[in-house]
PDB file of N, H, CA, C and O in Angstrom:
ATOM      1  N   UNK A   1     -21.795  17.577  -3.650  1.00  0.00           N
ATOM      2  CA  UNK A   1     -22.213  17.252  -4.840  1.00  0.00           C
ATOM      3  C   UNK A   1     -23.022  17.020  -5.901  1.00  0.00           C
ATOM      4  O   UNK A   1     -23.661  15.989  -5.692  1.00  0.00           O
ATOM      5  N   UNK A   2     -23.357  17.649  -7.235  1.00  0.00           N
ATOM      6  H   UNK A   2     -22.838  18.487  -7.405  1.00  0.00           H
ATOM      7  CA  UNK A   2     -24.673  17.065  -7.830  1.00  0.00           C
ATOM      8  C   UNK A   2     -24.829  15.806  -7.621  1.00  0.00           C
ATOM      9  O   UNK A   2     -23.969  14.994  -7.279  1.00  0.00           O
ATOM     10  N   UNK A   3     -26.201  15.599  -7.875  1.00  0.00           N
ATOM     11  H   UNK A   3     -26.899  16.259  -8.152  1.00  0.00           H
ATOM     12  CA  UNK A   3     -26.717  13.840  -7.465  1.00  0.00           C
ATOM     13  C   UNK A   3     -26.929  13.593  -9.337  1.00  0.00           C
ATOM     14  O   UNK A   3     -27.260  14.343 -10.256  1.00  0.00           O
ATOM     15  N   UNK A   4     -26.469  11.894  -9.224  1.00  0.00           N
ATOM     16  H   UNK A   4     -26.201  11.285  -8.478  1.00  0.00           H
ATOM     17  CA  UNK A   4     -26.784  11.926 -10.672  1.00  0.00           C
ATOM     18  C   UNK A   4     -27.799  11.375 -10.646  1.00  0.00           C
ATOM     19  O   UNK A   4     -28.386  11.454  -9.567  1.00  0.00           O
ATOM     20  N   UNK A   5     -28.497  10.569 -11.773  1.00  0.00           N
ATOM     21  H   UNK A   5     -28.020  10.505 -12.650  1.00  0.00           H
ATOM     22  CA  UNK A   5     -29.726  10.451 -12.309  1.00  0.00           C
ATOM     23  C   UNK A   5     -30.276   8.842 -11.838  1.00  0.00           C
ATOM     24  O   UNK A   5     -31.445   8.548 -12.090  1.00  0.00           O
ATOM     25  N   UNK A   6     -29.389   7.856 -11.162  1.00  0.00           N
ATOM     26  H   UNK A   6     -28.440   8.095 -10.957  1.00  0.00           H
ATOM     27  CA  UNK A   6     -29.311   6.859 -11.444  1.00  0.00           C
ATOM     28  C   UNK A   6     -28.336   6.296 -12.294  1.00  0.00           C
ATOM     29  O   UNK A   6     -28.427   5.069 -12.335  1.00  0.00           O
ATOM     30  N   UNK A   7     -27.412   6.784 -13.003  1.00  0.00           N
ATOM     31  H   UNK A   7     -27.339   7.781 -12.970  1.00  0.00           H
ATOM     32  CA  UNK A   7     -26.793   6.822 -14.322  1.00  0.00           C
ATOM     33  C   UNK A   7     -25.814   5.910 -14.004  1.00  0.00           C
ATOM     34  O   UNK A   7     -25.086   5.854 -13.013  1.00  0.00           O
ATOM     35  N   UNK A   8     -25.938   4.756 -15.582  1.00  0.00           N
ATOM     36  H   UNK A   8     -26.530   4.801 -16.387  1.00  0.00           H
ATOM     37  CA  UNK A   8     -24.690   4.571 -14.872  1.00  0.00           C
ATOM     38  C   UNK A   8     -23.371   4.960 -15.417  1.00  0.00           C
ATOM     39  O   UNK A   8     -22.973   5.289 -16.534  1.00  0.00           O
ATOM     40  N   UNK A   9     -22.552   4.738 -13.666  1.00  0.00           N
ATOM     41  H   UNK A   9     -22.875   4.471 -12.758  1.00  0.00           H
ATOM     42  CA  UNK A   9     -20.862   5.492 -14.346  1.00  0.00           C
ATOM     43  C   UNK A   9     -19.984   4.998 -15.600  1.00  0.00           C
ATOM     44  O   UNK A   9     -19.541   3.913 -15.978  1.00  0.00           O
ATOM     45  N   UNK A  10     -19.944   6.555 -16.139  1.00  0.00           N
ATOM     46  H   UNK A  10     -20.304   7.436 -15.832  1.00  0.00           H
ATOM     47  CA  UNK A  10     -19.224   5.846 -17.564  1.00  0.00           C
ATOM     48  C   UNK A  10     -17.584   5.368 -17.011  1.00  0.00           C
ATOM     49  O   UNK A  10     -17.171   5.230 -15.860  1.00  0.00           O
ATOM     50  N   UNK A  11     -16.942   5.204 -18.215  1.00  0.00           N
ATOM     51  H   UNK A  11     -17.278   5.315 -19.151  1.00  0.00           H
ATOM     52  CA  UNK A  11     -15.341   4.633 -17.903  1.00  0.00           C
ATOM     53  C   UNK A  11     -14.969   5.505 -17.612  1.00  0.00           C
ATOM     54  O   UNK A  11     -13.996   5.011 -17.043  1.00  0.00           O
ATOM     55  N   UNK A  12     -14.826   6.697 -17.439  1.00  0.00           N
ATOM     56  H   UNK A  12     -15.617   7.098 -17.901  1.00  0.00           H
ATOM     57  CA  UNK A  12     -13.771   7.963 -17.009  1.00  0.00           C
ATOM     58  C   UNK A  12     -14.234   7.741 -15.328  1.00  0.00           C
ATOM     59  O   UNK A  12     -13.373   7.273 -14.583  1.00  0.00           O
ATOM     60  N   UNK A  13     -15.688   8.106 -14.716  1.00  0.00           N
ATOM     61  H   UNK A  13     -16.388   8.486 -15.321  1.00  0.00           H
ATOM     62  CA  UNK A  13     -16.086   7.802 -13.154  1.00  0.00           C
ATOM     63  C   UNK A  13     -15.346   6.669 -13.388  1.00  0.00           C
ATOM     64  O   UNK A  13     -14.129   6.851 -13.417  1.00  0.00           O
ATOM     65  N   UNK A  14     -15.793   5.406 -13.585  1.00  0.00           N
ATOM     66  H   UNK A  14     -16.782   5.257 -13.561  1.00  0.00           H
ATOM     67  CA  UNK A  14     -14.909   4.395 -12.937  1.00  0.00           C
ATOM     68  C   UNK A  14     -13.349   4.297 -13.091  1.00  0.00           C
ATOM     69  O   UNK A  14     -12.785   3.486 -12.357  1.00  0.00           O
ATOM     70  N   UNK A  15     -12.644   4.985 -13.907  1.00  0.00           N
ATOM     71  H   UNK A  15     -13.102   5.644 -14.504  1.00  0.00           H
ATOM     72  CA  UNK A  15     -11.574   4.885 -14.158  1.00  0.00           C
ATOM     73  C   UNK A  15     -10.569   6.069 -13.083  1.00  0.00           C
ATOM     74  O   UNK A  15      -9.367   5.995 -12.824  1.00  0.00           O
ATOM     75  N   UNK A  16     -11.939   7.478 -12.464  1.00  0.00           N
ATOM     76  H   UNK A  16     -12.915   7.539 -12.675  1.00  0.00           H
ATOM     77  CA  UNK A  16     -11.057   8.433 -11.607  1.00  0.00           C
ATOM     78  C   UNK A  16     -11.253   7.642 -10.078  1.00  0.00           C
ATOM     79  O   UNK A  16     -10.762   8.040  -9.022  1.00  0.00           O
ATOM     80  N   UNK A  17     -11.955   6.632 -10.228  1.00  0.00           N
ATOM     81  H   UNK A  17     -12.353   6.308 -11.086  1.00  0.00           H
ATOM     82  CA  UNK A  17     -12.695   5.882  -8.814  1.00  0.00           C
ATOM     83  C   UNK A  17     -11.354   4.793  -8.651  1.00  0.00           C
ATOM     84  O   UNK A  17     -10.959   4.438  -7.540  1.00  0.00           O
ATOM     85  N   UNK A  18     -10.891   4.450  -9.604  1.00  0.00           N
ATOM     86  H   UNK A  18     -11.212   4.739 -10.506  1.00  0.00           H
ATOM     87  CA  UNK A  18      -9.408   3.530  -9.153  1.00  0.00           C
ATOM     88  C   UNK A  18      -8.684   3.841  -9.129  1.00  0.00           C
ATOM     89  O   UNK A  18      -7.723   3.310  -8.573  1.00  0.00           O
ATOM     90  N   UNK A  19      -8.670   5.496 -10.046  1.00  0.00           N
ATOM     91  H   UNK A  19      -9.450   5.928 -10.498  1.00  0.00           H
ATOM     92  CA  UNK A  19      -7.328   5.382  -9.565  1.00  0.00           C
ATOM     93  C   UNK A  19      -7.208   6.228  -8.063  1.00  0.00           C
ATOM     94  O   UNK A  19      -6.124   6.201  -7.480  1.00  0.00           O
ATOM     95  N   UNK A  20      -8.237   6.892  -7.536  1.00  0.00           N
ATOM     96  H   UNK A  20      -9.118   6.914  -8.010  1.00  0.00           H
ATOM     97  CA  UNK A  20      -8.218   7.604  -6.439  1.00  0.00           C
ATOM     98  C   UNK A  20      -7.707   5.901  -5.094  1.00  0.00           C
ATOM     99  O   UNK A  20      -6.784   5.735  -4.296  1.00  0.00           O
ATOM    100  N   UNK A  21      -8.730   5.156  -5.460  1.00  0.00           N
ATOM    101  H   UNK A  21      -9.480   5.291  -6.109  1.00  0.00           H
ATOM    102  CA  UNK A  21      -8.333   4.121  -4.470  1.00  0.00           C
ATOM    103  C   UNK A  21      -6.894   4.031  -4.377  1.00  0.00           C
ATOM    104  O   UNK A  21      -6.132   4.411  -3.489  1.00  0.00           O
ATOM    105  N   UNK A  22      -6.636   3.325  -5.712  1.00  0.00           N
ATOM    106  H   UNK A  22      -7.256   3.016  -6.434  1.00  0.00           H
ATOM    107  CA  UNK A  22      -4.887   3.039  -6.133  1.00  0.00           C
ATOM    108  C   UNK A  22      -4.318   3.832  -5.065  1.00  0.00           C
ATOM    109  O   UNK A  22      -3.702   3.368  -4.105  1.00  0.00           O
ATOM    110  N   UNK A  23      -4.583   5.174  -5.306  1.00  0.00           N
ATOM    111  H   UNK A  23      -5.083   5.551  -6.086  1.00  0.00           H
ATOM    112  CA  UNK A  23      -3.125   6.063  -5.066  1.00  0.00           C
ATOM    113  C   UNK A  23      -3.824   6.303  -3.107  1.00  0.00           C
ATOM    114  O   UNK A  23      -3.481   7.316  -2.498  1.00  0.00           O
ATOM    115  N   UNK A  24      -4.615   5.399  -2.522  1.00  0.00           N
ATOM    116  H   UNK A  24      -4.894   4.577  -3.017  1.00  0.00           H
ATOM    117  CA  UNK A  24      -4.557   5.127  -1.381  1.00  0.00           C
ATOM    118  C   UNK A  24      -4.324   3.970  -1.033  1.00  0.00           C
ATOM    119  O   UNK A  24      -4.766   3.691   0.082  1.00  0.00           O
ATOM    120  N   UNK A  25      -3.985   3.463  -1.372  1.00  0.00           N
ATOM    121  H   UNK A  25      -3.626   3.690  -2.278  1.00  0.00           H
ATOM    122  CA  UNK A  25      -3.227   2.349  -1.388  1.00  0.00           C
ATOM    123  C   UNK A  25      -2.023   2.366  -1.711  1.00  0.00           C
ATOM    124  O   UNK A  25      -1.228   1.973  -0.857  1.00  0.00           O
ATOM    125  N   UNK A  26      -1.700   2.644  -2.521  1.00  0.00           N
ATOM    126  H   UNK A  26      -2.346   2.962  -3.215  1.00  0.00           H
ATOM    127  CA  UNK A  26      -0.100   2.927  -2.806  1.00  0.00           C
ATOM    128  C   UNK A  26       0.740   3.138  -1.039  1.00  0.00           C
ATOM    129  O   UNK A  26       1.553   2.526  -0.347  1.00  0.00           O
ATOM    130  N   UNK A  27      -0.053   4.340  -0.965  1.00  0.00           N
ATOM    131  H   UNK A  27      -0.713   4.837  -1.527  1.00  0.00           H
ATOM    132  CA  UNK A  27       0.167   4.975   0.519  1.00  0.00           C
ATOM    133  C   UNK A  27      -0.110   4.746   1.681  1.00  0.00           C
ATOM    134  O   UNK A  27       0.176   5.489   2.621  1.00  0.00           O
ATOM    135  N   UNK A  28      -1.097   2.974   1.807  1.00  0.00           N
ATOM    136  H   UNK A  28      -1.329   2.371   1.044  1.00  0.00           H
ATOM    137  CA  UNK A  28      -1.307   2.121   2.677  1.00  0.00           C
ATOM    138  C   UNK A  28      -0.548   1.766   2.389  1.00  0.00           C
ATOM    139  O   UNK A  28      -0.059   1.546   3.497  1.00  0.00           O
ATOM    140  N   UNK A  29       0.552   1.246   1.354  1.00  0.00           N
ATOM    141  H   UNK A  29       0.154   1.425   0.454  1.00  0.00           H
ATOM    142  CA  UNK A  29       1.509  -0.203   1.224  1.00  0.00           C
ATOM    143  C   UNK A  29       2.842   1.058   1.865  1.00  0.00           C
ATOM    144  O   UNK A  29       3.549   0.826   2.846  1.00  0.00           O
ATOM    145  N   UNK A  30       2.871   1.594   1.517  1.00  0.00           N
ATOM    146  H   UNK A  30       2.297   1.783   0.720  1.00  0.00           H
ATOM    147  CA  UNK A  30       4.388   2.391   1.244  1.00  0.00           C
ATOM    148  C   UNK A  30       4.737   2.211   2.946  1.00  0.00           C
ATOM    149  O   UNK A  30       5.675   1.544   3.382  1.00  0.00           O
ATOM    150  N   UNK A  31       3.814   2.919   3.718  1.00  0.00           N
ATOM    151  H   UNK A  31       3.052   3.461   3.363  1.00  0.00           H
ATOM    152  CA  UNK A  31       3.565   2.555   5.185  1.00  0.00           C
ATOM    153  C   UNK A  31       4.232   1.584   5.446  1.00  0.00           C
ATOM    154  O   UNK A  31       5.449   1.460   5.578  1.00  0.00           O
ATOM    155  N   UNK A  32       3.277   0.759   5.535  1.00  0.00           N
ATOM    156  H   UNK A  32       2.288   0.860   5.428  1.00  0.00           H
ATOM    157  CA  UNK A  32       3.344  -0.455   5.532  1.00  0.00           C
ATOM    158  C   UNK A  32       4.685  -0.876   5.908  1.00  0.00           C
ATOM    159  O   UNK A  32       5.118  -1.196   7.015  1.00  0.00           O
ATOM    160  N   UNK A  33       5.603  -0.778   4.101  1.00  0.00           N
ATOM    161  H   UNK A  33       5.251  -0.518   3.201  1.00  0.00           H
ATOM    162  CA  UNK A  33       6.916  -1.258   4.000  1.00  0.00           C
ATOM    163  C   UNK A  33       7.701  -1.160   4.653  1.00  0.00           C
ATOM    164  O   UNK A  33       8.730  -1.740   5.000  1.00  0.00           O
ATOM    165  N   UNK A  34       6.989  -0.084   4.898  1.00  0.00           N
ATOM    166  H   UNK A  34       6.153   0.387   4.616  1.00  0.00           H
ATOM    167  CA  UNK A  34       8.411   1.674   6.109  1.00  0.00           C
ATOM    168  C   UNK A  34       8.005   1.018   7.322  1.00  0.00           C
ATOM    169  O   UNK A  34       8.909   1.238   8.129  1.00  0.00           O
ATOM    170  N   UNK A  35       6.996   0.238   7.931  1.00  0.00           N
ATOM    171  H   UNK A  35       6.262   0.059   7.275  1.00  0.00           H
ATOM    172  CA  UNK A  35       7.074  -0.397   8.850  1.00  0.00           C
ATOM    173  C   UNK A  35       7.926  -0.976   9.186  1.00  0.00           C
ATOM    174  O   UNK A  35       8.756  -0.841  10.085  1.00  0.00           O
ATOM    175  N   UNK A  36       7.622  -2.145   7.938  1.00  0.00           N
ATOM    176  H   UNK A  36       6.947  -2.254   7.208  1.00  0.00           H
ATOM    177  CA  UNK A  36       8.067  -3.703   7.822  1.00  0.00           C
ATOM    178  C   UNK A  36       9.807  -3.337   8.065  1.00  0.00           C
ATOM    179  O   UNK A  36      10.379  -3.974   8.950  1.00  0.00           O
ATOM    180  N   UNK A  37      10.577  -2.339   7.284  1.00  0.00           N
ATOM    181  H   UNK A  37      10.112  -1.822   6.566  1.00  0.00           H
ATOM    182  CA  UNK A  37      11.402  -2.282   7.076  1.00  0.00           C
ATOM    183  C   UNK A  37      12.300  -1.828   8.701  1.00  0.00           C
ATOM    184  O   UNK A  37      13.225  -2.488   9.174  1.00  0.00           O
ATOM    185  N   UNK A  38      11.897  -0.959   9.116  1.00  0.00           N
ATOM    186  H   UNK A  38      11.145  -0.423   8.732  1.00  0.00           H
ATOM    187  CA  UNK A  38      11.955  -0.452  10.953  1.00  0.00           C
ATOM    188  C   UNK A  38      11.917  -1.476  11.507  1.00  0.00           C
ATOM    189  O   UNK A  38      12.875  -1.669  12.255  1.00  0.00           O
ATOM    190  N   UNK A  39      10.556  -2.913  11.412  1.00  0.00           N
ATOM    191  H   UNK A  39       9.778  -2.757  10.804  1.00  0.00           H
ATOM    192  CA  UNK A  39      10.636  -3.788  12.598  1.00  0.00           C
ATOM    193  C   UNK A  39      12.550  -4.778  12.085  1.00  0.00           C
ATOM    194  O   UNK A  39      13.288  -5.210  12.971  1.00  0.00           O
ATOM    195  N   UNK A  40      12.917  -4.897  10.467  1.00  0.00           N
ATOM    196  H   UNK A  40      12.317  -4.546   9.747  1.00  0.00           H
ATOM    197  CA  UNK A  40      13.749  -5.702  10.245  1.00  0.00           C
ATOM    198  C   UNK A  40      14.882  -4.920  10.899  1.00  0.00           C
ATOM    199  O   UNK A  40      15.733  -5.541  11.536  1.00  0.00           O
ATOM    200  N   UNK A  41      14.950  -3.461  10.769  1.00  0.00           N
ATOM    201  H   UNK A  41      14.259  -2.956  10.252  1.00  0.00           H
ATOM    202  CA  UNK A  41      16.426  -3.641  11.072  1.00  0.00           C
ATOM    203  C   UNK A  41      16.474  -3.246  12.530  1.00  0.00           C
ATOM    204  O   UNK A  41      17.448  -2.689  13.035  1.00  0.00           O
ATOM    205  N   UNK A  42      14.921  -3.695  13.441  1.00  0.00           N
ATOM    206  H   UNK A  42      14.129  -4.148  13.030  1.00  0.00           H
ATOM    207  CA  UNK A  42      14.818  -3.538  14.896  1.00  0.00           C
ATOM    208  C   UNK A  42      15.594  -4.971  15.172  1.00  0.00           C
ATOM    209  O   UNK A  42      16.342  -5.206  16.121  1.00  0.00           O
ATOM    210  N   UNK A  43      15.229  -5.869  14.102  1.00  0.00           N
ATOM    211  H   UNK A  43      14.622  -5.678  13.331  1.00  0.00           H
ATOM    212  CA  UNK A  43      15.628  -7.187  14.728  1.00  0.00           C
ATOM    213  C   UNK A  43      17.141  -7.809  13.777  1.00  0.00           C
ATOM    214  O   UNK A  43      17.838  -8.780  13.483  1.00  0.00           O
ATOM    215  N   UNK A  44      16.976  -6.772  13.675  1.00  0.00           N
ATOM    216  H   UNK A  44      16.410  -5.983  13.914  1.00  0.00           H
ATOM    217  CA  UNK A  44      19.518  -7.305  13.171  1.00  0.00           C
ATOM    218  C   UNK A  44      19.539  -6.891  14.537  1.00  0.00           C
ATOM    219  O   UNK A  44      19.894  -7.523  15.532  1.00  0.00           O
ATOM    220  N   UNK A  45      19.138  -5.823  14.433  1.00  0.00           N
ATOM    221  H   UNK A  45      18.850  -5.309  13.625  1.00  0.00           H
ATOM    222  CA  UNK A  45      19.879  -5.028  15.742  1.00  0.00           C
ATOM    223  C   UNK A  45      20.340  -5.951  17.263  1.00  0.00           C
ATOM    224  O   UNK A  45      21.368  -6.200  17.893  1.00  0.00           O
ATOM    225  N   UNK A  46      18.613  -6.291  17.363  1.00  0.00           N
ATOM    226  H   UNK A  46      17.778  -6.088  16.852  1.00  0.00           H
ATOM    227  CA  UNK A  46      18.902  -7.585  17.956  1.00  0.00           C
ATOM    228  C   UNK A  46      19.716  -8.894  18.040  1.00  0.00           C
ATOM    229  O   UNK A  46      19.901  -9.778  18.877  1.00  0.00           O
ATOM    230  N   UNK A  47      20.078  -8.634  16.908  1.00  0.00           N
ATOM    231  H   UNK A  47      19.928  -7.916  16.228  1.00  0.00           H
ATOM    232  CA  UNK A  47      21.165 -10.450  16.207  1.00  0.00           C
ATOM    233  C   UNK A  47      20.013 -11.403  16.291  1.00  0.00           C
ATOM    234  O   UNK A  47      20.500 -12.475  16.652  1.00  0.00           O
ATOM    235  N   UNK A  48      18.697 -11.531  16.128  1.00  0.00           N
ATOM    236  H   UNK A  48      18.302 -10.661  15.835  1.00  0.00           H
ATOM    237  CA  UNK A  48      17.525 -12.423  16.075  1.00  0.00           C
ATOM    238  C   UNK A  48      18.022 -12.859  15.111  1.00  0.00           C
ATOM    239  O   UNK A  48      17.013 -12.654  14.435  1.00  0.00           O
ATOM    240  N   UNK A  49      19.172 -13.598  13.917  1.00  0.00           N
ATOM    241  H   UNK A  49      19.991 -13.765  14.466  1.00  0.00           H
ATOM    242  CA  UNK A  49      19.151 -14.627  13.261  1.00  0.00           C
ATOM    243  C   UNK A  49      18.996 -15.417  13.068  1.00  0.00           C
ATOM    244  O   UNK A  49      19.870 -16.210  12.716  1.00  0.00           O
ATOM    245  N   UNK A  50      17.207 -15.810  13.234  1.00  0.00           N
ATOM    246  H   UNK A  50      16.497 -15.166  13.520  1.00  0.00           H
ATOM    247  CA  UNK A  50      16.408 -17.460  12.809  1.00  0.00           C
ATOM    248  C   UNK A  50      16.867 -18.372  11.899  1.00  0.00           C
ATOM    249  O   UNK A  50      17.239 -19.542  11.812  1.00  0.00           O
ATOM    250  N   UNK A  51      16.588 -16.775  10.862  1.00  0.00           N
ATOM    251  H   UNK A  51      16.285 -15.824  10.932  1.00  0.00           H
ATOM    252  CA  UNK A  51      16.783 -16.863   9.089  1.00  0.00           C
ATOM    253  C   UNK A  51      18.040 -16.712   8.828  1.00  0.00           C
ATOM    254  O   UNK A  51      18.709 -15.709   9.076  1.00  0.00           O
ATOM    255  N   UNK A  52      18.665 -18.438   7.944  1.00  0.00           N
ATOM    256  H   UNK A  52      18.121 -19.253   7.743  1.00  0.00           H
ATOM    257  CA  UNK A  52      20.175 -17.659   7.165  1.00  0.00           C
ATOM    258  C   UNK A  52      20.000 -17.254   6.617  1.00  0.00           C
ATOM    259  O   UNK A  52      20.716 -16.289   6.884  1.00  0.00           O
ATOM    260  N   UNK A  53      19.103 -16.774   5.009  1.00  0.00           N
ATOM    261  H   UNK A  53      18.522 -17.558   4.792  1.00  0.00           H
ATOM    262  CA  UNK A  53      19.787 -16.468   4.364  1.00  0.00           C
ATOM    263  C   UNK A  53      19.162 -14.655   4.433  1.00  0.00           C
ATOM    264  O   UNK A  53      18.034 -14.254   4.718  1.00  0.00           O
ATOM    265  N   UNK A  54      19.745 -14.286   4.252  1.00  0.00           N
ATOM    266  H   UNK A  54      20.662 -14.611   4.020  1.00  0.00           H
ATOM    267  CA  UNK A  54      19.840 -13.079   3.995  1.00  0.00           C
ATOM    268  C   UNK A  54      18.864 -12.307   3.243  1.00  0.00           C
ATOM    269  O   UNK A  54      18.470 -12.698   2.144  1.00  0.00           O
ATOM    270  N   UNK A  55      18.334 -10.917   3.935  1.00  0.00           N
ATOM    271  H   UNK A  55      18.654 -10.600   4.827  1.00  0.00           H
ATOM    272  CA  UNK A  55      17.342 -10.660   3.958  1.00  0.00           C
ATOM    273  C   UNK A  55      17.340  -9.398   2.271  1.00  0.00           C
ATOM    274  O   UNK A  55      17.945  -8.328   2.209  1.00  0.00           O
ATOM    275  N   UNK A  56      16.429 -10.055   1.094  1.00  0.00           N
ATOM    276  H   UNK A  56      15.938 -10.925   1.144  1.00  0.00           H
ATOM    277  CA  UNK A  56      16.850  -9.402  -0.237  1.00  0.00           C
ATOM    278  C   UNK A  56      15.677  -8.422   0.039  1.00  0.00           C
ATOM    279  O   UNK A  56      14.664  -8.275   0.723  1.00  0.00           O
ATOM    280  N   UNK A  57      16.637  -7.699  -1.162  1.00  0.00           N
ATOM    281  H   UNK A  57      17.459  -7.818  -1.718  1.00  0.00           H
ATOM    282  CA  UNK A  57      15.533  -6.362  -0.634  1.00  0.00           C
ATOM    283  C   UNK A  57      15.197  -6.017  -2.373  1.00  0.00           C
ATOM    284  O   UNK A  57      14.427  -5.108  -2.685  1.00  0.00           O
TER     285      UNK A  57
END
């Protein structure tokens, strides 16, 4: 990557950076959600129903 002469990043640069960070966060969140769903399924199978309210989806 070519070195920039200590110039301030442009709005486009910032948006690109934010978009890539946000994309990575979305991927991470998606995997966390999948793990939570899997845990929830396992708990349902075990019949541990401490919480009377149904899990909202």
